[in-house]
Structures are given as C-alpha cells and as structure tokens.
C-alpha positions in Angstrom: 11.1 -24.6 17.0 12.5 -21.2 18.0 16.3 -20.8 17.7 18.3 -21.6 20.8 18.2 -18.7 23.4 21.9 -17.8 23.2 21.8 -17.6 19.4 18.6 -15.6 19.7 20.4 -12.9 21.7 23.3 -12.8 19.3 21.4 -12.7 16.1 18.7 -10.4 17.4 21.5 -7.9 18.2 22.6 -8.4 14.6 19.0 -7.8 13.3 18.7 -4.6 15.2 22.0 -3.4 13.9 21.1 -3.9 10.2 20.8 -0.7 8.3 20.8 0.3 4.7 24.2 1.2 3.4 24.5 4.4 1.3 25.8 3.0 -1.9 24.9 5.8 -4.3 26.5 9.2 -4.0 24.4 12.4 -4.4 23.8 13.3 -8.0 22.9 16.7 -9.3 21.4 15.2 -12.5 19.5 12.0 -12.2 17.2 10.3 -14.6 15.4 7.0 -14.5 15.5 7.0 -18.3 12.0 8.3 -18.9 11.6 11.1 -21.5 8.1 12.2 -20.4 8.2 16.0 -20.0 5.7 16.0 -17.2 8.3 14.3 -15.0 10.6 17.3 -15.4 7.8 19.6 -14.3 7.3 17.5 -11.2 11.0 17.5 -10.4 11.2 21.3 -10.8 8.3 21.8 -8.4 9.7 19.5 -5.8 13.2 21.1 -6.2 11.8 24.6 -5.8 10.2 23.5 -2.5 13.6 22.2 -1.3 15.2 25.5 -2.2 12.5 27.6 -0.6 12.8 25.6 2.6 16.6 25.5 2.5 16.7 21.7 2.6 19.2 19.4 1.0 17.7 16.2 -0.4 19.0 12.8 0.4 21.1 10.8 -2.0 19.6 8.7 -4.8 18.6 5.3 -3.5 20.8 2.4 -4.3 19.6 0.1 -7.0 18.8 -2.6 -4.4 16.9 -0.2 -2.2 14.9 1.3 -5.0 14.1 -2.1 -6.5 12.7 -3.5 -3.3 10.5 -0.4 -2.8 9.1 -0.3 -6.3 8.2 -4.0 -6.2 6.4 -3.5 -2.9 4.5 -0.4 -4.1 3.5 -1.7 -7.5 3.0 -5.5 -7.2 2.8 -5.8 -3.4 5.8 -8.0 -2.6 9.6 -7.9 -2.5 11.6 -9.1 -5.5 12.9 -12.6 -5.5 16.7 -13.3 -5.3 16.7 -14.0 -9.0 14.9 -10.7 -9.8 17.4 -8.8 -7.7 20.4 -10.4 -9.4 19.0 -9.7 -12.8 18.4 -6.0 -12.1 21.7 -5.4 -10.4 23.5 -7.0 -13.3 21.6 -4.9 -15.9 23.8 -2.1 -17.1 21.2 -0.1 -19.0 20.8 3.6 -18.1 17.0 3.3 -18.5 16.5 0.2 -16.4 14.5 1.9 -13.7 12.0 3.3 -16.1 11.8 0.0 -17.9 11.3 -1.9 -14.6 8.3 0.4 -13.8 6.7 -0.6 -17.1 7.5 -4.3 -16.5 5.9 -4.2 -13.1 2.8 -2.4 -14.4 2.4 -5.3 -16.9 3.0 -7.9 -14.3 -0.1 -10.0 -13.2 0.7 -9.1 -9.5 0.0 -5.4 -10.3 -3.6 -6.3 -10.8 -3.7 -8.5 -7.7 -2.0 -5.8 -5.6 -4.2 -2.9 -6.6 -7.3 -5.1 -6.4 -6.4 -5.8 -2.8 -5.6 -2.2 -2.0 -8.9 -0.9 -3.4 -11.0 -3.7 -2.0 -9.8 -2.8 1.5 -10.5 0.9 0.9 -14.0 0.3 -0.6 -15.4 -2.3 1.8 -12.8 -2.8 4.5 -10.7 -5.8 5.5 -13.6 -7.3 7.5 -16.4 -8.0 4.9 -19.7 -6.6 6.2 -22.8 -8.8 6.2 -24.6 -9.2 2.9 -21.5 -8.1 0.9 -19.6 -10.2 -1.6 -15.8 -9.8 -1.3 -15.3 -12.0 -4.4 -17.8 -9.9 -6.3 -15.9 -6.7 -5.3 -12.6 -8.2 -6.2 -13.8 -9.5 -9.6 -15.0 -6.0 -10.6 -11.7 -4.4 -9.6 -9.6 -7.2 -11.0 -11.2 -6.9 -14.4 -11.0 -3.1 -14.2 -7.3 -2.9 -13.4 -6.4 -5.7 -15.8 -8.0 -3.8 -18.7 -6.6 -0.5 -17.3 -10.1 1.0 -17.4 -10.2 4.8 -17.0 -10.6 5.7 -13.3 -13.6 7.9 -14.0 -15.4 5.0 -15.6 -14.7 2.8 -12.5 -16.0 5.6 -10.2 -19.1 5.9 -12.3 -19.8 2.2 -11.9 -19.2 2.3 -8.2 -21.6 5.1 -7.7 -24.4 3.9 -10.1 -24.3 0.1 -10.1 -27.4 -1.9 -9.3 -28.2 -5.7 -9.1 -26.8 -9.0 -7.8 -23.7 -8.6 -5.6 -21.7 -11.1 -7.6 -23.1 -10.6 -11.1 -22.4 -6.9 -10.8 -19.5 -6.6 -8.2 -19.5 -2.8 -8.2 -22.6 -2.8 -6.1 -20.7 -4.1 -3.1 -19.2 -0.6 -2.5 -22.5 0.9 -1.5 -24.0 -2.4 -0.2 -21.2 -2.6 2.4 -22.3 0.7 3.8 -26.0 0.0 4.0 -26.5 -1.8 7.3 -29.4 -1.7 9.7 -33.0 -0.6 9.3 -33.8 0.6 5.7 -36.5 3.0 7.0 -34.1 4.7 9.4 -32.9 8.2 8.8 -29.3 6.9 9.4 -29.6 4.2 6.7 -27.6 6.1 4.1 -25.3 8.0 6.4 -22.3 5.7 6.2 -22.7 5.4 2.4 -22.6 9.2 2.2 -19.5 9.4 4.3 -17.6 6.6 2.6 -18.4 7.8 -1.0 -17.4 11.4 -0.4 -14.3 10.5 1.6 -12.9 7.7 -0.7 -13.9 8.9 -4.1 -13.9 12.7 -3.7 -11.4 13.3 -0.8 -14.0 15.2 1.2 -14.8 14.5 4.9 -18.3 15.9 4.9 -19.3 13.3 7.5 -18.0 15.8 10.1 -21.0 18.1 9.3 -23.7 15.5 9.7 -25.0 17.2 12.9 -23.7 20.7 12.6 -21.5 23.1 10.6 -17.8 22.3 10.9 -16.3 24.7 13.5 -12.9 24.9 11.8 -13.5 24.8 8.0 -16.0 25.8 5.3 -17.9 22.5 5.2 -21.6 23.1 6.2 -24.2 20.8 7.5 -26.4 21.1 4.4 -23.6 19.7 2.2 -23.7 16.4 4.0 -27.4 16.0 3.5 -27.3 17.2 -0.1 -24.9 14.4 -0.9 -27.0 12.1 1.3 -30.1 12.8 -0.8 -28.4 11.5 -3.9 -28.4 8.0 -2.3 -32.0 8.0 -0.9 -33.3 6.0 -3.9 -31.1 3.1 -2.9 -31.8 0.1 -0.8 -30.4 -3.4 -0.3 -32.5 -6.5 -0.5 -31.2 -9.7 1.2 -32.5 -13.0 -0.3 -32.7 -16.3 1.5 -33.0 -19.9 0.4 -34.1 -23.1 2.0 -31.2 -25.3 3.1 -32.3 -29.0 3.0 -29.4 -30.2 5.2 -30.3 -27.9 8.1 -34.0 -27.5 7.4 -33.6 -23.7 7.8 -33.6 -20.6 5.7 -30.1 -19.3 5.1 -28.6 -16.3 3.4 -28.4 -16.7 -0.3 -27.5 -13.3 -1.9 -28.0 -9.6 -1.7 -28.7 -7.0 -4.3 -28.6 -3.2 -4.6 -32.0 -2.0 -5.8 -33.7 1.3 -6.8 -36.5 2.6 -4.6 -38.9 5.4 -5.3 -37.9 8.6 -3.5 -38.5 12.0 -5.0 -38.8 14.4 -2.1 -36.1 16.4 -0.3 -34.2 15.3 2.8 -35.1 17.0 6.0 -32.5 17.5 8.7 -32.4 19.2 12.1 -29.9 21.9 13.0 -28.5 22.4 16.4 -31.0 25.2 17.2 -33.9 22.8 16.5 -34.8 24.3 13.1 -35.6 21.8 10.4 -34.0 22.4 7.0 -34.5 21.0 3.5 -31.7 19.5 1.3 -32.0 18.6 -2.4 -29.3 16.7 -4.3 -26.5 19.2 -4.9 -23.1 18.3 -6.4 -20.6 21.2 -5.8 -23.2 23.8 -6.8 -25.3 21.8 -9.3 -28.7 21.3 -7.7 -31.3 18.7 -8.9 -34.8 19.4 -7.7 -36.9 17.8 -10.5 -38.8 14.7 -9.8 -38.6 11.4 -11.7 -34.8 11.4 -12.1 -32.4 8.7 -11.1 -30.3 10.6 -8.5 -27.4 8.2 -8.3 -27.2 8.2 -12.1 -27.0 12.0 -12.1 -24.4 11.9 -9.3 -22.3 9.4 -11.2 -22.4 11.5 -14.4 -21.4 14.6 -12.6 -18.5 13.0 -10.8 -17.2 11.0 -13.7 -17.9 13.1 -16.8 -19.1 16.6 -16.0 -17.0 17.8 -13.1 -15.1 20.9 -14.1 -13.4 21.1 -10.7 -11.8 17.7 -11.4 -12.5 16.6 -7.8 -12.5 12.9 -8.6 -9.1 13.3 -10.4 -7.6 15.3 -7.6 -8.7 12.8 -5.0 -7.2 9.9 -7.0 -3.9 11.8 -7.7 -3.6 12.6 -4.0 -4.3 9.1 -2.8 -1.9 7.5 -5.4 0.9 9.9 -4.5 0.4 8.9 -0.8 0.5 5.3 -1.7 4.0 5.6 -3.3 5.5 8.5 -1.3 4.1 7.7 2.2 2.2 11.0 2.4 -0.2 12.8 0.1 -0.3 16.6 -0.6 -2.9 16.9 2.2 -3.1 15.3 5.6 -5.3 13.4 6.0 -5.2 12.2 2.4 -9.0 12.2 2.2 -9.6 15.7 3.6 -9.2 18.0 0.7 -10.7 21.4 0.4 -10.1 25.2 0.8 -9.6 24.6 4.6 -6.7 22.2 4.0 -4.2 23.7 1.6 -2.1 21.1 -0.2 1.7 21.1 0.4 2.3 21.5 -3.4 -0.8 23.2 -4.9 0.6 23.8 -8.4 1.9 20.3 -8.6 -1.4 18.8 -7.5 -3.3 20.9 -10.0 -1.0 20.0 -12.9 -1.0 16.3 -12.1 -4.8 16.3 -11.9 -5.1 18.1 -15.2 -2.7 15.7 -16.9 -4.4 12.7 -15.3 -7.7 13.8 -16.9 -6.0 14.5 -20.2 -4.5 11.0 -20.2 -8.1 9.6 -20.0 -7.8 8.9 -16.2 -5.0 6.4 -17.0 -4.0 4.9 -13.6 -0.9 3.2 -15.0 0.3 6.5 -16.5 -0.2 8.2 -13.1 2.0 5.5 -11.5 4.7 6.0 -14.2 4.8 9.7 -13.5 5.3 9.2 -9.8 7.8 6.4 -9.9 10.0 8.2 -12.4 10.3 11.3 -10.3 13.5 12.2 -8.5 11.7 12.3 -5.2 10.5 8.7 -5.5 14.1 7.6 -6.3 15.7 9.1 -3.2 17.0 7.0 -0.3 15.0 6.8 2.9 18.3 7.7 4.7 18.4 11.4 5.9 20.9 13.7 7.6 21.2 17.0 9.4 20.3 18.9 6.2 16.9 17.4 5.9 16.1 15.7 9.2 13.4 18.3 9.9 11.5 17.0 6.8 9.4 14.8 9.1 5.7 14.8 8.5 5.2 12.4 11.4 6.1 15.3 13.7 3.5 17.5 12.0 5.8 19.1 9.4 4.6 19.7 5.9 6.1 17.0 3.7 8.9 18.2 1.4 9.7 14.8 -0.1 13.4 15.4 0.4 13.8 11.7 1.2 11.7 8.6 1.0 9.4 8.3 4.1 9.5 4.8 5.6 6.2 2.9 5.2 5.0 0.0 7.2 4.2 -3.1 5.1 0.5 -4.1 4.9 -0.5 -7.5 6.0 -0.7 -8.7 2.4 2.7 -7.3 1.5 4.4 -8.8 4.5 2.8 -12.2 4.0 3.5 -12.4 0.3 7.1 -11.1 0.8 7.7 -13.8 3.4 6.7 -16.4 0.9 8.8 -14.9 -1.9 11.9 -14.8 0.4 11.6 -18.2 2.0 9.3 -20.4 -0.3 8.0 -21.6 3.1 4.6 -22.7 1.7 6.5 -25.4 -0.4 8.7 -26.5 2.4 7.9 -30.1 3.2 4.5 -29.8 1.4 3.4 -33.1 -0.2 1.5 -31.6 -3.1 0.1 -28.4 -4.6 -3.2 -28.7 -2.7 -1.5 -29.2 0.7 0.8 -26.3 -0.1 -2.2 -24.0 -0.9 -4.1 -25.1 2.2 -1.1 -24.2 4.3 -0.8 -20.9 2.6 -4.4 -19.9 3.3 -4.1 -20.8 7.0 -1.1 -18.6 7.4 -2.7 -15.8 5.4 -5.6 -15.6 7.9 -3.1 -15.2 10.8 -1.4 -12.3 9.1 -4.6 -10.5 8.1 -6.0 -10.9 11.7 -2.8 -9.7 13.5 -1.3 -7.3 10.9 -4.5 -6.1 9.2 -4.9 -2.8 11.0 -7.2 -0.1 9.7 -7.3 0.4 5.9 -7.7 4.1 6.5 -4.4 4.3 8.4 -1.5 6.3 6.8 1.1 4.0 5.4 3.7 5.5 7.7 1.8 4.6 10.8 3.6 1.9 12.8 1.8 -0.1 15.5 4.5 -2.7 16.5 2.2 -4.7 18.7 3.2 -7.6 20.8 1.1 -10.1 18.9 2.8 -8.9 15.7 6.2 -9.4 17.1 5.3 -12.9 18.4 3.9 -13.9 15.1 7.1 -12.9 13.3 9.3 -14.4 16.0 7.7 -17.9 16.3 4.7 -18.0 14.0 4.3 -21.2 11.9 5.2 -19.5 8.7 8.6 -18.2 9.9 9.3 -21.4 11.7 8.6 -23.3 8.5 10.9 -21.0 6.6 13.9 -21.7 8.8 13.2 -25.5 9.1 15.4 -26.0 6.0 13.1 -28.8 4.7 13.2 -29.7 1.0 11.5 -27.1 -1.1 12.4 -24.1 1.2 14.8 -21.4 0.0 17.1 -22.1 3.0 17.4 -25.8 1.9 18.2 -24.7 -1.7 21.0 -22.4 -0.4 22.6 -25.1 1.8 22.3 -27.9 -0.7 23.2 -26.0 -3.9 26.9 -26.5 -4.9 26.9 -23.0 -6.5 27.0 -21.5 -3.0 30.5 -22.7 -2.3 31.3 -21.2 1.1 29.8 -19.2 4.0 30.3 -15.9 2.3 28.2 -17.0 -0.7 25.5 -18.5 1.5 25.3 -15.4 3.6 25.0 -13.2 0.5 22.2 -15.4 -0.8 20.2 -15.1 2.4 20.7 -11.3 2.5 19.6 -10.9 -1.1 16.6 -13.2 -0.6 15.4 -11.4 2.6 16.6 -7.8 2.3 17.1 -7.5 -1.5 20.7 -6.4 -1.1 24.3 -7.7 -0.6 25.7 -7.6 3.0 28.4 -5.1 3.7 31.9 -6.4 4.4 31.5 -5.6 8.1 28.2 -7.5 8.3 29.7 -10.6 6.6 32.7 -10.5 9.0 30.5 -10.1 12.1 28.1 -12.9 11.0 30.9 -15.3 10.4 32.2 -14.7 13.9 28.8 -15.4 15.4 28.4 -18.5 13.3 31.7 -19.9 14.6 30.3 -19.8 18.1 27.6 -22.3 17.1 28.4 -26.0 17.3 25.9 -26.8 14.5 26.3 -25.1 11.1 22.6 -25.7 10.2 21.4 -24.1 13.4 23.7 -21.1 12.7 22.1 -20.6 9.3 18.6 -21.0 10.7 19.3 -18.4 13.3 20.8 -16.0 10.8 17.8 -16.3 8.5 15.4 -15.9 11.5 17.3 -12.7 12.4 17.1 -11.3 8.9 13.3 -12.0 8.6 12.8 -10.4 12.0 14.8 -7.3 11.3 13.3 -3.8 10.9 14.9 -3.7 7.5 12.7 -6.6 6.3 9.4 -5.6 7.8 9.3 -2.0 6.5 9.1 -0.5 3.0 11.9 1.9 2.8 
C-alpha cells in the first residue's frame, strides 16, 4: 500500500532535497594507491586539458560516493550496507585501488559485463531465431576467463554452427532477418558489426556518400561483401502435444558466394565492391571471407581500430562520455576530445594482450574517475549534454540501467526475501519483478549513459510498483524489518543512518537527521514513519542515478 498522502508530501519533499554532501576537500596530489605508470600519463593528459581550457576540477569524491559509483560500474549494483561500512572503516591508503581489484574478481563483474555486452550485441529484445542464453554463455565464459578482447571479436565475426552450442553465432544471427535472397539480407549485420566492434557508422553510406565526412558508399558495400557467404538456417521439430511443427533451433552457416557485390549510386550507375578492410582488398575466389575479416580485425590491424573502439566504449561506460560523440562514430571526421590519450590507451591495451580487466583498472584509478559529480562556477561549462567537448573535470551523472536499478533495489531492501516462503518462491517473485523493470526502464541499449528519460511509467513503477511496496512492508526477511527489530539499532538516529547507508551508500548529514526526526514526530505510527522514510529514499534522485 502506498504511504499515506500527507506523509507522501512531506517525505517526497525530503527526497527532492537530498543531495550529496561534499566531504572531501580538494587535493592537489591524489592517488588511489596504484603504482602503474600509465595512470600518471592519463592524469597528466587530463590535467593539461584542464589547464588549456582554464577549468578548475571538482573535489575528490567522498569515499561513500566513489564506492557506490565503482560498484555500479564494475559489478552492476550498489554496495550493501555491510560493504559500505567495511570500506569506510578501512584506513588503508591503497583501499580504492584494492577495491577495484576485488570487484574485478567478484562473480558479479562477469554477470554485469555479460549483460552489458549481450544488450549491445543482440539488443534487449531478443530477435527471432536467436538464443539469448547462448549469447550469454559465450560472453560469461569469455569474461570469466578474461579472454583477450581481440579473440572475443574474432569469434563473434567468424563463428558458425548451432546457436546454443556456439553462442558467438548469435551476434550475426540476430541481424539476419527476412528473405535470405534479398539484397538487404546482410545490411543490418554490416551496420551492427562495424558500429559495435569497429566504432564506424558506415551504415550512413549505404545509399550514398556521406555529405559531412569522408565515409563513402563503396565502404559500406565492401564491408557488406565480407558477410555475403553467411546465412541462417532455422530448424523445426514436430511437437506431439500440439500436432504442429514448432521452432527448434537456428544455426549460422556458410554459403557459397565468390563474386563481387553490386550496388547502385544515386546517379543510377552500378558499381562493384570487393571485400576491403581499411585498404586491404580480397578479390581471390575460394576464400572464407568472414575468416579473413576476423583475422584482419583481431590480429593484423595495424591501425588498432578494434582496440580504439573498445577503449572508447569502455571509457564511456565508466566516465559517462567517450572521447568521441557518439561513442561508435570514430574516424577522421570526428576528432576525439583527447587524441593523444586515446592513442596511448589503445597502444597499451594492445600491448597488454587486449586485457579488458587491465583497461578497467587504468580508468578506475585515474584522478578524473575519482572526482565528485558536484561542480561549481569554475567548471560548470564542462557540460557535454549541452554540446561541449567533455573535459572530465567532474564525474558526469549517469542514469542507471534497468538491470542496475533492479539489482540495486534488491541489495538495498532484500525485498525478494520479504515474506517469501522458500527459495523457489523468492526466485519466482524476483523474475516477475525483473520483467517489469526491463519492460519499463529498458530503453535503447545504444543510448548514452547520461541520457535521462524520466517517463511517467518509470515514476509510477518506482512509487507504487510491487517491488518497492514489498520493500517497505517491513515483513520478516526485509532489510527494513531487520533494522526495526535489531537491538543494535538502539534509537531513531541509528535506524535513520542504517536506512541511508542501505539506500544511498552514505551517512545522513546532521541537518538531514534533524529534519527527518521532526517529520517522523508528526506521524502517529512509528512503523509508518519508517516506511515513508524508506520509500522517500528509494524514490530520490540520489538513489536512481549513478553519480
């Protein structure tokens, strides 16, 4: 049941007033404790940009603010109250660097990055004849083993076979829809492969040369011709229960195609396109074109295009913006904000053996990543949302993904265990709620992480959806119940602090505690007052964004 209307008004006002306190003062010398020399190079490059643009960076983020951020970015959820307490009580000077390593070794790192890349490769809505479990299994095993990124890319480009036995095939399978004999059959696969893995938006030149940059029409069809030897085969089986033929499985298969691709220009002239990867042309017959493309992308690319695309996308995942906007439109027409830094990071990423975890370490240990999201007059113009070039003088606020929001609500509230009879019932309840959050908060996997929609259905789901209502019911098993029934939380101040740490990952300020106590005194029922407070915290802007 929704909190009483008078209390809604009071505690909603509180939720809107919540803001992150500035706990840390500005520091001229800051270190997470990492001794990697590349981090100093990154810091120097970013600092030089600040000096060149006469911008003063924000303060270093408080430990609580940074911890919440790094948990969301690496493992896809907020820290639990116990994890917050442990970190804040740790006096080690290297604890930020150590925490990054701990999170990269956490099982949820694999789960989070598997989810992120599954959405990027096949979308949140699984296309027909595509196996989401197969795609997830391939990525889960790859991230768990920390396979080199170029090897993962090679498999995604060249894989053939059953969509669950070889999960990598689902990347291209998901893009092959419609009539296999149509000229458009491989168009979406061409656009997706170049955009996601190479950071090139050549789909804009499918019908004509791009009017504003150097991409030409022939480049789209040259990439397209690499994929012409590919087709999907959908298999059916007889279902005895219905007496009908039903879908069984799909596979990605090789088909014979040796000729060039013909495409029509705007003036009506027909042109020929052979497979060409950034200047390397393949005209000979009898070769496996996808195999050649995979080898060029993963092992023989002197331009390091795959590495640059991955560095740019990973930087954007953690920082809110990449070095280019959009993040998947890289090229001579779209100069990066920090070209020398992008070049060096890409070179070092290749030297590391395309080590994704190492790339994450470099980014999370930089000074820029450790800044607060608060900004002032000296850097308020550092606002990429307004079209400015990102200077990374403060952390850009990112919206939570559907998965992050859902998992964070469970961590904060333990709602799935509230009143649940057993594990099976708990998991069934969890999956029902998850579908609601994916449907309403799912959005577009290609959206920038700083893009806020704030739709009415989203607000209603957070205000009175079954998950949030279960969280504030205070039934046995919920976090609210444990706070109210545990003798270690001796008074209102201790209970308020516990709810703040659980929901927002920080202690309330003295003023917040004072105001909340005043509001709670107006309620005749102490339980209702705590339910309303928790509801307000979970519906605050501070909870729903990654800052």
